[in-house]
C-alpha positions as a printed Julia matrix, in Angstrom:
862×3 Matrix{Float64}:
 90.69  121.69  -103.27
 91.5   124.63  -105.55
 89.09  126.23  -108.02
 91.15  124.83  -110.86
 90.67  121.28  -109.54
 86.9   121.83  -109.42
 86.7   122.77  -113.11
 85.69  119.81  -115.35
 88.4   118.42  -117.56
 86.36  119.15  -120.69
 86.18  122.83  -119.77
 89.91  123.03  -119.14
 90.67  121.44  -122.5
 88.44  123.97  -124.28
 89.98  126.88  -122.39
 93.44  125.69  -123.41
 92.37  125.39  -127.04
 90.84  128.87  -127.09
 93.88  130.46  -125.47
 96.24  128.82  -127.94
 94.26  130.03  -130.96
 96.47  132.23  -133.17
 93.71  133.67  -135.36
 89.98  134.24  -135.49
 89.65  131.15  -137.68
 91.38  129.13  -134.97
 88.95  130.54  -132.41
 85.99  129.53  -134.59
 87.39  126.04  -134.77
 87.87  125.95  -131.0
 84.3   127.13  -130.45
 83.01  124.14  -132.41
 85.04  121.95  -130.07
 83.39  123.66  -127.09
 79.89  122.74  -128.28
 80.91  119.11  -128.69
 82.93  118.58  -125.52
 81.04  120.54  -122.87
 77.6   119.69  -121.52
 75.43  122.46  -120.05
 75.2   120.83  -116.61
 79.0   120.84  -116.35
 79.28  124.64  -116.47
 78.99  126.57  -113.26
 79.62  130.33  -113.15
 83.35  129.88  -112.56
 83.66  127.61  -115.6
 81.67  130.04  -117.74
 83.93  132.9   -116.66
 87.02  130.89  -117.67
 85.52  130.16  -121.09
 84.47  133.79  -121.61
 87.95  135.09  -120.77
 89.5   132.49  -123.05
 87.28  133.52  -125.97
 88.1   137.16  -125.31
 85.81  140.15  -125.66
 87.96  141.66  -128.4
 87.12  138.72  -130.64
 83.4   139.07  -129.91
 83.54  142.81  -130.44
 85.17  142.32  -133.86
 82.36  140.0   -134.84
 79.73  142.53  -133.73
 81.28  145.38  -135.66
 82.27  143.47  -138.79
 80.47  144.53  -141.98
 82.2   142.08  -144.31
 80.92  138.52  -144.34
 81.82  135.49  -146.51
 80.07  135.2   -149.84
 76.6   133.65  -149.72
 76.37  134.25  -145.94
 73.59  136.36  -144.33
 74.71  139.95  -143.62
 74.24  139.53  -139.88
 75.98  136.18  -139.53
 78.89  137.46  -137.45
 76.61  139.51  -135.18
 74.39  136.48  -134.72
 77.34  134.28  -133.75
 78.71  136.89  -131.34
 75.38  137.45  -129.6
 74.67  133.73  -129.4
 77.96  133.39  -127.56
 77.34  136.4   -125.31
 73.84  135.19  -124.42
 75.36  131.95  -123.13
 77.27  133.92  -120.48
 74.38  136.15  -119.32
 73.9   134.1   -116.19
 77.25  135.25  -114.79
 76.9   138.62  -112.96
 80.62  139.34  -113.16
 80.43  139.13  -116.96
 77.12  140.97  -117.39
 78.22  143.92  -115.24
 81.59  144.25  -116.96
 82.37  147.37  -118.98
 82.88  145.22  -122.07
 79.32  143.88  -122.08
 77.85  147.29  -121.22
 79.71  148.74  -124.18
 77.67  146.64  -126.65
 74.34  148.07  -125.46
 74.05  150.43  -128.49
 74.4   147.43  -130.81
 71.75  145.47  -128.89
 69.26  148.34  -128.93
 69.91  149.04  -132.58
 69.09  145.45  -133.49
 65.83  145.23  -131.49
 64.64  148.62  -132.75
 65.13  147.51  -136.39
 63.74  144.01  -135.93
 60.9   144.62  -138.41
 63.12  145.6   -141.34
 63.5   143.3   -144.33
 67.14  142.6   -143.46
 66.04  141.06  -140.16
 63.45  138.64  -141.53
 65.95  135.79  -141.62
 67.74  136.77  -138.38
 65.0   136.52  -135.77
 67.19  134.39  -133.51
 69.58  137.33  -133.42
 66.79  139.51  -132.01
 65.94  136.9   -129.39
 69.58  136.75  -128.29
 69.58  140.54  -127.99
 66.63  140.44  -125.62
 68.34  137.75  -123.57
 71.35  140.03  -123.17
 69.29  143.15  -122.42
 67.24  141.3   -119.79
 70.41  140.13  -118.08
 71.89  143.63  -118.13
 68.66  145.2   -116.81
 68.77  142.91  -113.77
 71.55  145.04  -112.27
 71.3   148.69  -111.26
 74.48  149.6   -113.13
 73.1   147.82  -116.17
 69.81  149.72  -116.02
 71.64  153.02  -115.8
 73.73  152.1   -118.83
 70.63  151.05  -120.78
 68.79  154.26  -119.91
 71.77  156.39  -120.86
 71.64  154.81  -124.33
 67.94  155.6   -124.83
 66.51  152.14  -124.2
 63.29  153.62  -122.79
 62.23  155.27  -126.03
 63.47  152.44  -128.26
 61.7   149.7   -126.31
 58.55  151.82  -126.17
 58.63  152.2   -129.93
 59.09  148.43  -130.35
 55.98  147.75  -128.26
 53.78  150.52  -129.65
 54.67  149.59  -133.25
 54.25  145.84  -132.52
 57.69  144.9   -133.78
 59.09  141.38  -133.46
 59.28  140.27  -129.81
 57.38  143.39  -128.7
 56.02  141.37  -125.77
 59.58  141.03  -124.46
 60.1   144.76  -124.91
 56.99  145.33  -122.78
 58.23  143.0   -120.05
 61.54  144.84  -119.99
 59.78  148.19  -119.68
 57.65  146.85  -116.82
 60.71  145.56  -114.99
 62.73  148.74  -115.44
 59.75  150.93  -114.41
 59.15  148.9   -111.26
 62.82  149.21  -110.28
 63.52  152.83  -111.23
 60.32  154.43  -109.9
 58.31  157.52  -110.76
 61.12  159.71  -112.05
 62.03  157.27  -114.81
 59.68  158.87  -117.31
 60.41  162.51  -116.47
 60.82  164.34  -119.75
 59.31  161.44  -121.69
 55.62  162.09  -121.06
 54.52  161.72  -124.68
 56.08  158.26  -125.24
 54.65  157.2   -121.88
 51.15  158.24  -122.94
 51.52  156.26  -126.18
 52.75  153.22  -124.26
 49.94  153.31  -121.7
 47.29  153.92  -124.35
 48.47  150.94  -126.37
 48.7   148.7   -123.31
 45.24  149.78  -122.07
 43.74  149.03  -125.48
 45.38  145.59  -125.46
 44.03  144.96  -121.95
 40.51  146.07  -122.83
 40.41  144.01  -126.02
 41.94  140.77  -124.74
 39.61  137.87  -123.87
 42.21  135.33  -122.71
 44.07  134.71  -119.47
 46.7   137.11  -120.79
 44.27  139.91  -119.87
 45.26  139.66  -116.22
 48.97  139.78  -117.03
 48.32  142.97  -118.97
 46.29  144.22  -116.01
 49.29  143.83  -113.69
 51.58  145.53  -116.19
 49.26  148.51  -116.64
 49.08  148.93  -112.86
 52.89  149.03  -112.7
 53.09  151.79  -115.32
 50.35  153.88  -113.72
 52.07  153.53  -110.34
 55.48  154.55  -111.68
 54.6   156.98  -114.44
 54.97  160.76  -114.65
 52.25  163.06  -113.36
 49.89  163.69  -116.27
 47.28  166.49  -116.24
 43.87  164.97  -115.51
 42.3   167.34  -118.02
 44.38  165.74  -120.76
 43.57  162.2   -119.65
 39.86  162.98  -119.61
 40.08  163.61  -123.34
 41.39  160.08  -123.92
 39.13  157.04  -124.36
 41.31  154.46  -122.66
 40.72  155.52  -119.01
 36.95  155.23  -119.41
 37.16  151.92  -121.27
 39.6   150.55  -118.7
 37.25  151.48  -115.85
 34.33  149.74  -117.54
 36.47  146.66  -118.22
 37.5   146.52  -114.56
 33.88  146.93  -113.48
 32.96  143.95  -115.65
 35.8   141.9   -114.14
 35.01  142.73  -110.52
 31.32  142.0   -111.02
 32.13  138.55  -112.44
 33.14  135.25  -110.87
 36.92  135.37  -110.81
 39.75  133.89  -108.81
 41.58  135.59  -105.97
 44.68  136.46  -107.99
 42.54  137.88  -110.81
 40.53  139.98  -108.38
 43.71  141.25  -106.74
 45.11  142.34  -110.11
 41.89  144.18  -110.95
 41.79  145.89  -107.54
 45.37  147.09  -107.89
 44.7   148.58  -111.31
 41.4   150.26  -110.45
 42.93  151.72  -107.27
 45.7   153.34  -109.27
 43.31  154.51  -112.0
 41.03  156.21  -109.46
 44.04  157.75  -107.68
 44.88  159.5   -110.93
 41.4   160.34  -112.18
 39.43  160.72  -108.93
 36.29  159.14  -107.51
 34.12  161.88  -109.01
 35.35  160.97  -112.47
 34.49  157.33  -111.83
 30.86  158.24  -111.16
 30.38  159.42  -114.74
 30.53  156.03  -116.44
 28.74  152.71  -116.38
 25.11  151.65  -116.0
 25.04  152.17  -112.21
 28.25  153.91  -111.1
 27.13  154.56  -107.51
 26.3   150.93  -106.96
 29.63  149.85  -108.43
 31.52  152.36  -106.31
 29.83  151.0   -103.18
 30.7   147.48  -104.29
 34.31  148.54  -104.78
 34.69  150.23  -101.39
 32.99  147.3    -99.63
 35.27  144.87  -101.45
 38.33  146.89  -100.42
 37.18  147.18   -96.8
 36.39  143.46   -96.53
 39.79  142.66   -98.01
 41.51  144.92   -95.45
 39.68  143.26   -92.57
 40.4   139.74   -93.82
 44.09  140.48   -94.25
 44.54  142.33   -90.93
 42.16  140.98   -88.3
 43.84  138.59   -85.89
 47.09  138.9    -87.84
 50.55  139.99   -86.8
 52.5   142.58   -88.75
 54.62  139.85   -90.33
 51.51  138.03   -91.52
 49.98  141.22   -92.87
 53.13  142.02   -94.85
 52.59  138.84   -96.87
 49.57  140.55   -98.46
 51.15  143.99   -98.72
 50.57  144.51  -102.45
 46.81  143.97  -102.38
 46.5   145.77   -99.04
 48.17  148.88  -100.42
 45.69  148.88  -103.31
 42.76  148.49  -100.92
 44.21  151.23   -98.73
 44.16  153.54  -101.75
 40.48  152.82  -102.41
 39.65  153.36   -98.73
 41.55  156.66   -98.58
 39.95  157.93  -101.78
 36.47  157.15  -100.5
 37.11  158.72   -97.1
 38.03  161.94   -98.89
 35.04  161.56  -101.21
 32.7   161.38   -98.19
 33.24  165.09   -97.55
 32.16  166.09  -101.07
 28.79  166.98  -102.51
 28.95  163.85  -104.64
 28.61  161.64  -101.55
 25.52  163.56  -100.42
 23.87  162.5   -103.68
 23.92  158.91  -102.42
 20.82  157.9   -100.49
 20.95  157.56   -96.7
 21.17  153.77   -96.79
 24.1   153.84   -99.2
 25.93  156.43   -97.09
 25.41  154.38   -93.94
 26.59  151.24   -95.71
 29.78  152.94   -96.89
 30.45  154.49   -93.47
 30.09  151.15   -91.67
 32.4   149.42   -94.15
 35.06  152.11   -93.78
 34.77  152.13   -90.0
 35.33  148.37   -89.95
 38.43  148.67   -92.13
 39.87  151.48   -90.02
 39.13  149.46   -86.89
 41.24  146.59   -88.2
 44.07  149.02   -89.01
 43.91  150.37   -85.46
 44.07  146.82   -84.14
 47.16  145.86   -86.14
 48.91  149.1    -85.16
 48.11  148.43   -81.49
 49.37  144.86   -81.78
 52.55  146.11   -83.48
 53.05  148.67   -80.72
 52.87  145.92   -78.11
 55.11  143.6    -80.12
 57.88  146.19   -80.47
 57.62  147.45   -76.87
 56.32  150.92   -77.82
 59.39  151.72   -79.92
 60.17  151.63   -83.62
 63.75  150.92   -84.65
 63.09  148.92   -87.82
 65.09  150.3    -90.81
 63.13  152.8    -92.88
 63.67  150.75   -96.05
 62.18  147.64   -94.45
 58.77  146.63   -95.8
 57.41  146.61   -92.25
 58.19  150.3    -91.89
 56.62  151.06   -95.25
 53.49  149.13   -94.29
 53.16  150.81   -90.9
 53.5   154.22   -92.57
 50.83  153.27   -95.13
 48.52  152.22   -92.28
 49.14  155.5    -90.46
 48.31  157.36   -93.65
 44.86  155.72   -93.85
 44.24  156.36   -90.18
 45.22  160.01   -90.62
 42.81  160.33   -93.53
 39.97  158.88   -91.44
 40.69  161.0    -88.37
 40.84  164.13   -90.5
 37.13  163.65   -91.16
 35.87  161.5    -88.28
 37.15  161.81   -84.71
 34.02  160.89   -82.77
 34.22  157.1    -83.24
 36.69  154.59   -81.75
 38.16  157.28   -79.47
 39.65  154.8    -76.99
 41.32  152.79   -79.75
 42.75  155.95   -81.29
 44.14  157.15   -77.98
 45.68  153.72   -77.38
 47.78  153.85   -80.56
 48.44  157.6    -80.58
 51.78  157.37   -78.69
 53.02  154.72   -81.14
 51.96  156.82   -84.13
 53.82  159.84   -82.78
 56.88  157.65   -82.13
 56.89  156.43   -85.75
 56.31  159.97   -87.04
 59.25  161.25   -85.01
 61.53  158.43   -86.17
 60.65  158.92   -89.83
 61.12  162.68   -89.56
 64.6   162.18   -88.09
 65.49  159.93   -91.02
 63.97  162.38   -93.52
 66.18  165.2    -92.23
 69.26  163.14   -93.06
 68.18  163.09   -96.7
 69.89  159.78   -97.42
 66.81  158.04   -98.88
 64.59  159.5   -101.58
 60.82  158.96  -101.72
 60.66  158.17   -98.03
 57.11  158.07   -96.57
 56.19  161.0    -94.34
 53.62  159.77   -91.78
 53.8   163.05   -89.88
 52.51  164.87   -92.96
 49.68  162.34   -93.26
 48.67  162.86   -89.62
 48.65  166.66   -89.57
 44.92  167.06   -90.41
 44.11  164.47   -87.75
 46.3   166.22   -85.18
 44.33  169.42   -85.87
 41.11  167.69   -84.79
 42.63  165.64   -81.98
 44.19  168.75   -80.44
 40.66  170.05   -79.83
 39.78  167.1    -77.56
 41.04  166.72   -74.01
 42.16  163.07   -73.93
 44.16  162.92   -77.18
 45.56  166.41   -76.58
 47.03  165.31   -73.25
 48.66  162.34   -74.98
 50.05  164.6    -77.7
 51.55  166.93   -75.11
 52.94  164.02   -73.09
 54.65  162.73   -76.25
 56.21  166.19   -76.82
 54.37  166.67   -80.09
 54.7   170.5    -79.99
 58.5   170.23   -80.19
 58.27  167.71   -83.04
 55.82  169.93   -84.93
 57.98  173.0    -84.43
 61.04  171.2    -85.81
 58.95  169.91   -88.7
 57.66  173.43   -89.36
 61.23  174.76   -89.64
 62.14  171.89   -91.95
 59.18  172.5    -94.27
 59.7   176.26   -94.17
 63.31  175.88   -95.29
 62.1   173.91   -98.32
 59.33  176.4    -99.06
 61.46  179.52   -98.65
 64.15  178.18  -101.0
 61.48  177.44  -103.59
 59.83  180.83  -103.08
 63.11  182.67  -103.61
 63.31  181.22  -107.11
 59.78  182.24  -108.11
 59.0   185.44  -110.03
 56.93  188.1   -108.3
 53.26  187.72  -109.19
 51.73  190.76  -110.87
 49.07  192.68  -108.97
 46.47  191.89  -111.64
 47.13  188.13  -111.58
 43.54  187.34  -110.64
 42.26  189.04  -113.77
 44.43  186.94  -116.07
 42.44  184.22  -117.81
 43.89  180.73  -117.39
 42.78  177.42  -118.82
 41.99  174.41  -116.58
 45.16  172.76  -117.9
 47.26  175.77  -116.87
 45.65  175.82  -113.42
 46.4   172.1   -112.97
 50.03  172.65  -113.9
 50.33  175.68  -111.61
 48.8   173.77  -108.7
 51.08  170.79  -109.3
 54.12  173.06  -109.25
 53.31  174.48  -105.81
 55.46  172.8   -103.17
 53.88  170.29  -100.79
 55.61  172.13   -97.96
 53.06  174.96   -98.3
 50.11  172.79   -97.24
 52.22  171.13   -94.55
 53.02  174.52   -92.99
 49.35  175.51   -93.07
 48.34  172.29   -91.3
 51.03  172.66   -88.63
 49.75  176.18   -87.98
 46.26  174.72   -87.54
 47.45  172.31   -84.85
 49.29  175.07   -83.01
 46.24  177.37   -83.17
 44.13  174.77   -81.37
 46.83  174.34   -78.75
 47.14  178.11   -78.35
 43.42  178.42   -77.67
 43.02  175.36   -75.44
 46.34  175.34   -73.53
 46.95  179.0    -72.55
 49.2   178.14   -69.58
 51.4   175.91   -71.72
 51.65  178.57   -74.41
 52.72  181.14   -71.84
 55.43  178.97   -70.26
 56.77  176.47   -72.81
 59.82  177.69   -74.72
 58.57  176.0    -77.91
 55.74  178.51   -78.21
 58.06  181.44   -77.6
 60.23  180.15   -80.45
 57.14  179.65   -82.57
 56.05  183.25   -82.01
 59.49  184.44   -83.05
 59.15  182.32   -86.2
 55.82  183.98   -87.07
 57.16  187.47   -86.46
 60.29  186.82   -88.52
 58.77  185.01   -91.49
 55.47  186.78   -92.14
 56.97  189.64   -94.11
 58.11  187.65   -97.2
 54.49  186.55   -97.67
 52.83  189.96   -97.35
 53.56  191.07  -100.88
 52.95  187.67  -102.45
 49.51  187.81  -104.04
 49.26  184.03  -104.44
 49.93  182.78  -100.9
 47.12  184.47   -99.02
 46.06  181.33   -97.09
 49.59  180.72   -95.85
 49.89  184.4    -94.96
 46.68  184.24   -92.95
 47.74  181.17   -91.01
 51.12  182.58   -90.01
 49.6   185.97   -89.13
 46.75  184.62   -86.99
 48.88  182.02   -85.23
 51.26  184.8    -84.25
 48.4   186.84   -82.76
 47.19  183.89   -80.66
 50.7   183.4    -79.31
 51.46  187.08   -78.84
 48.53  187.36   -76.44
 50.53  185.3    -73.94
 53.91  186.96   -74.58
 53.05  190.66   -74.79
 55.54  191.52   -72.04
 58.39  190.62   -74.41
 57.21  193.09   -77.04
 56.07  196.02   -74.91
 58.37  198.4    -76.78
 57.6   197.01   -80.23
 60.9   196.24   -81.97
 61.21  196.6    -85.74
 60.49  192.92   -86.47
 57.35  192.94   -84.31
 56.22  196.21   -85.91
 56.57  194.75   -89.41
 54.7   191.66   -88.28
 51.75  193.71   -86.97
 51.87  195.79   -90.14
 51.55  192.62   -92.24
 48.81  191.22   -90.02
 46.75  194.41   -90.19
 47.21  194.39   -93.96
 45.83  190.84   -94.12
 42.76  191.73   -92.03
 42.16  195.12   -93.67
 42.33  193.92   -97.26
 39.78  191.12   -96.8
 36.71  193.34   -97.33
 35.96  196.48   -99.28
 33.04  198.27  -100.88
 34.91  199.47  -103.98
 34.7   196.07  -105.68
 30.93  195.75  -105.17
 28.61  196.53  -108.07
 27.29  199.78  -106.58
 29.91  200.55  -103.89
 27.08  200.28  -101.36
 27.85  196.76  -100.18
 30.78  195.36   -98.25
 32.16  192.42  -100.23
 35.05  190.0    -99.99
 38.04  191.29  -101.93
 38.85  189.59  -105.21
 42.25  188.54  -103.91
 40.56  186.64  -101.05
 37.43  185.4   -102.78
 38.78  182.2   -104.33
 40.2   181.0   -101.01
 37.54  182.47   -98.7
 36.31  179.04   -97.5
 39.81  178.56   -96.07
 40.17  182.18   -94.96
 36.84  183.06   -93.35
 37.47  181.43   -89.99
 41.04  182.74   -89.99
 39.83  186.28   -90.57
 37.34  186.2    -87.68
 39.92  184.59   -85.4
 42.46  187.19   -86.48
 40.11  190.08   -85.69
 39.51  188.63   -82.25
 43.21  187.91   -81.72
 44.21  191.44   -82.65
 41.59  192.81   -80.26
 43.06  190.71   -77.45
 46.61  192.04   -77.85
 45.61  195.69   -78.32
 44.66  196.1    -74.69
 48.18  195.1    -73.62
 50.33  196.81   -76.26
 49.72  200.53   -76.71
 52.0   200.8    -79.72
 49.74  198.45   -81.68
 46.74  200.72   -81.06
 48.76  203.75   -82.13
 49.85  202.01   -85.31
 46.3   200.92   -86.16
 44.9   204.42   -85.66
 47.74  206.02   -87.62
 47.3   203.49   -90.44
 43.83  204.85   -91.2
 42.15  201.46   -90.95
 39.56  202.43   -88.29
 38.69  205.55   -90.27
 38.28  203.51   -93.45
 36.26  200.96   -91.54
 33.87  203.63   -90.24
 33.49  205.18   -93.69
 32.7   201.83   -95.28
 30.17  200.93   -92.6
 28.45  204.3    -92.88
 28.36  204.12   -96.69
 26.84  200.69   -97.22
 23.1   200.14   -97.25
 21.16  198.12   -94.68
 21.59  194.37   -95.11
 24.68  194.77   -97.29
 26.97  193.17   -94.71
 26.49  189.8    -93.04
 25.81  189.74   -89.33
 29.02  187.96   -88.32
 31.25  190.41   -90.2
 29.37  193.36   -88.75
 29.76  191.97   -85.23
 33.48  191.42   -85.8
 33.94  195.06   -86.8
 31.81  196.25   -83.88
 33.78  194.23   -81.34
 37.07  195.34   -82.84
 36.15  199.03   -82.66
 34.95  198.59   -79.07
 38.24  196.96   -78.07
 40.17  199.68   -79.86
 38.21  202.33   -77.99
 38.73  200.67   -74.61
 42.46  200.28   -75.23
 43.06  204.02   -75.79
 39.81  205.96   -75.23
 41.35  209.41   -75.59
 42.88  208.75   -78.99
 40.28  206.47   -80.53
 37.17  208.31   -79.35
 38.02  211.33   -81.49
 38.5   209.13   -84.56
 35.13  207.45   -84.06
 33.27  210.7    -83.43
 34.81  212.27   -86.53
 33.31  209.45   -88.57
 29.69  209.78   -87.34
 30.34  207.39   -84.47
 27.87  208.95   -82.04
 25.11  209.01   -84.64
 25.74  205.42   -85.62
 25.77  204.3    -82.0
 22.43  205.92   -81.19
 20.73  204.36   -84.21
 22.35  201.02   -83.51
 21.33  201.01   -79.86
 17.75  201.91   -80.66
 17.38  199.22   -83.3
 19.29  196.61   -81.31
 17.12  196.78   -78.25
 13.92  197.23   -80.18
 14.31  193.77   -81.65
 16.45  192.11   -78.98
 14.03  191.25   -76.21
 13.05  188.32   -74.09
  9.53  187.95   -75.48
  6.59  186.53   -73.54
  6.81  182.84   -74.48
 10.59  182.71   -74.07
 10.48  184.42   -70.7
  7.63  182.15   -69.61
  9.59  179.07   -70.66
 12.62  180.15   -68.62
 10.43  180.85   -65.59
  8.68  177.49   -65.95
 11.99  175.65   -66.15
 13.15  177.22   -62.9
  9.83  176.31   -61.23
 10.52  172.71   -62.24
 13.86  172.97   -60.38
 16.06  173.29   -63.47
 19.04  175.61   -63.07
 19.79  177.75   -66.12
 23.05  179.34   -67.18
 23.88  181.84   -69.93
 27.26  181.79   -71.74
 28.01  184.53   -74.25
 31.11  185.43   -76.24
 32.08  189.05   -76.69
 33.5   192.15   -75.01
 32.52  192.47   -71.37
 31.02  195.96   -71.5
 28.8   195.52   -74.55
 27.61  192.08   -73.46
 26.68  193.18   -69.93
 24.91  196.21   -71.38
 22.86  193.86   -73.53
 22.18  191.52   -70.59
 20.98  194.42   -68.44
 18.86  195.92   -71.23
 16.83  192.75   -71.79
 16.64  191.86   -68.07
 18.36  188.49   -68.49
 19.62  188.43   -64.89
 16.07  187.75   -63.7
 15.92  184.45   -65.61
 19.39  182.9    -65.27
 21.16  181.41   -62.26
 24.61  181.96   -63.78
 25.86  184.33   -66.48
 29.35  184.12   -68.01
 30.81  186.62   -70.49
 33.96  185.55   -72.32
 35.32  189.1    -72.14
 35.64  188.66   -68.36
 37.52  185.37   -68.66
 40.55  183.83   -70.32
 38.4   181.37   -72.26
 35.41  181.45   -74.57
 33.1   179.15   -76.49
 33.85  176.53   -77.83
 36.57  175.96   -75.21
 35.38  173.35   -72.68
 36.67  175.44   -69.76
 33.91  178.04   -70.0
 31.23  175.32   -70.03
 32.82  173.58   -67.06
 32.9   176.89   -65.16
 29.19  177.39   -65.84
 28.44  173.87   -64.56
 30.51  174.58   -61.46
 28.55  177.76   -60.74
 25.28  175.89   -61.26
 26.54  173.06   -59.02
 25.84  170.39   -61.63
 28.03  167.83   -63.43
 28.55  168.35   -67.19
 27.06  164.94   -68.01
 23.84  166.09   -66.3
 23.64  169.27   -68.37
 22.62  170.21   -71.89
 23.5   173.06   -74.24
 20.97  175.04   -76.28
 22.32  177.43   -78.9
 22.11  178.7    -82.46
 25.79  178.5    -83.49
 27.27  175.15   -84.46
 30.9   176.29   -84.3
 30.68  177.67   -80.75
 27.55  176.49   -78.9
 27.19  172.95   -80.22
 30.88  172.18   -80.69
 31.69  173.59   -77.26
 28.93  171.6    -75.59
 30.18  168.38   -77.14
 33.82  169.09   -76.3
 32.82  169.8    -72.69
 31.08  166.43   -72.41
 27.57  167.76   -71.86
 24.76  165.2    -71.94
 23.04  166.67   -75.01
 23.12  169.59   -77.42
 20.09  171.31   -78.95
 20.56  173.45   -82.05
 18.17  176.18   -83.2
 19.34  177.02   -86.75
 18.99  180.67   -87.75
 19.47  179.68   -91.39
 17.48  176.63   -92.57
 20.19  175.85   -95.15
 23.03  175.74   -92.62
 24.64  172.34   -92.06
 27.31  170.96   -89.76
 30.73  170.85   -91.45
 32.05  168.0    -89.28
 30.8   165.33   -86.91
 32.11  167.38   -83.96
 29.55  170.08   -84.77
 26.65  167.64   -85.25
 23.99  168.39   -82.6
 22.11  165.66   -80.78
 18.83  167.41   -81.57
 17.73  170.13   -83.98
 14.66  172.18   -83.01
 12.87  175.07   -84.68
 12.45  177.29   -81.6
 12.83  177.44   -77.86
  9.21  176.41   -77.5
 10.07  172.93   -78.79
 11.97  172.37   -75.54
  8.83  172.52   -73.39
  7.59  168.93   -73.85
 11.16  167.58   -73.64
 11.59  169.07   -70.15
  8.05  168.33   -69.0
  6.63  171.84   -69.37
  2.93  172.0    -70.26
  1.67  174.43   -72.94
 -0.37  176.28   -70.33
  2.78  177.21   -68.39
  4.34  179.15   -71.26
  1.35  180.98   -72.65
């Protein structure tokens, strides 16, 4: 049966009448026939298309543009008739997407944006027909593009903000278009967006009907798809605070599941924008509410994920994503001072809730891994891929702060995570899909921590993560270097220029995300360089990585505003160069420039000129703001440079010729006692000792010229006056050995100076084994040096304990080596562990506190 035979007879008669019309009057007459002959249920899309073609767009267009109407008729009568007709055909995609319909968009927008004028008071049906047409057009991507090109965003926003006729339909259209077009829709239209959101938030906060939850959903859509607004500006507005308090009232009330879900989605987005710290400023008991919120989110995650397949979890994706946001925000908040202000019970409650949620995420990832046979070939645009990436993001956030719990579960899903990361990176390189999730970026902080532990590190190496990270580093560097080439050179006095918080927010937002990604990749590679020396020396990836550092450091040297990135590239290169010195024995021009830049980074970190009296060694102004991120890099860099000097004579010659050792000696001789912290002083001492050992003939003269002999004599006298094994300590060590305990000593530092110290205090009489890192290829906190000590003492690590005063070397190393317990003697009562890996099992005030623990009586140590 042909299409023509399927068309109802009444439709065919009307089509014939319309086609035979000789004038517009004839067409009007035929249209009246249409309304009488044809019933709505007789018209399918094919019939409607026949009728539309028979009417003809030219006729409709004449009606829309006509300004002359019959006497005593309303001025918009022809427009009203035309749009009534057009609205009847809006269910036919072929018609709606046609160029003819898209061409009337300006007329439609003009009518809705003037719907409150006096002329429109008697033509409200005309406005309704316009919205019907616009909604149909907006359903299609081509239609949305045409609407946006004609300024529909601003016109519809004005309709809603000014509460014009049918402004609720304008709002629904804006919600739909925003949800479809995404975050870039409002770029360049920040001010109208702020007006829209403010008005909508006020409507939401003031409504007391069921409509409140519809407005809640709409506000969440706008906040999820809006432009990035400076937080400083938003903090000046009232609506964020009032919205938070409204949501608190909702979530603390008896509400249905759908209502709770809407509130959770909105508060998650609001806190993403404003921050958890901001949320603690409002309400009668903000801490209690925040705990309620995070517990609610964690319970929701567990209920939606536990004993569920991926397909089942996807059914609750919208609310899960909102809960994920709350969980991620609170995990990050746990590392801040604000979390320490919670009492111990509240902190424990939050930790347990988060751990439970993360455990359920691990379970669903493991189940998904098994279901898909340890591969991931699902299209990147599939919701399953998006959900898996979101789950990996939460897991990465958790592991960035907490790696000590659920280790077996983490190791079980680690291969799958790396597989997904690799797949998504391959797709990202193609650049065919915008706004693609980047799970590898989310996992970088976690990889930094996991690389420091034996079991996950072996998995990472087995999965060829170094090659993936190297490729990712090149990808991110290409993005960063292109951006950097377009930036103006920062003036030398940039740190002295006063900037407002708003300007700082804008500047920070404009920095590329690739910068932080590069820094994190460097962090992972640094851990691998320290803990896998054989791999670094033999794997081609690390040789390529060293070449990357040598080649790309120079563009950063003269950039005043990328000091953290400079430090990471410089120090990573030193750690790698230690294992590849044979390639650079002659020092080519690229390697020379690299060392020049590295020395510049280390040299410029401290000076006495910027101190108040020039008698103290202080952190340079350029470094001060970022010193929390630079301090460990600087110490590692000093040690790394010392390690390569002994193998590359040209580096020593360059350092001496640069004048750095001379300046170092002058600064140290000029400052007053106590005007340099102990760790910095030790770093300089060790560096000068290594420099002297590398080329004694050349360096000795430099040191002696700068009062080196005098300084050494004073230093030696003072050092060994106060560094002694006093009576009680010596007695404790002797008593331990009498009780059949074996005792080992592990110390980091240059071999010669450490053995001199050991001999001076007579330590060999009290220890069964002594290890100095300068004699070995490893040092604290690397597990290898602890395992070697256990081997020499003929004892298993899990039957040993570590006692030390440094969290970052003694305690961390003991835990990484799997020792039974760690005892920390803090030198500074205010010092605290910065991560769970550095958390000791026991904290004691002095060595004497060990006596009762090991069964030593007070009489034995007096």
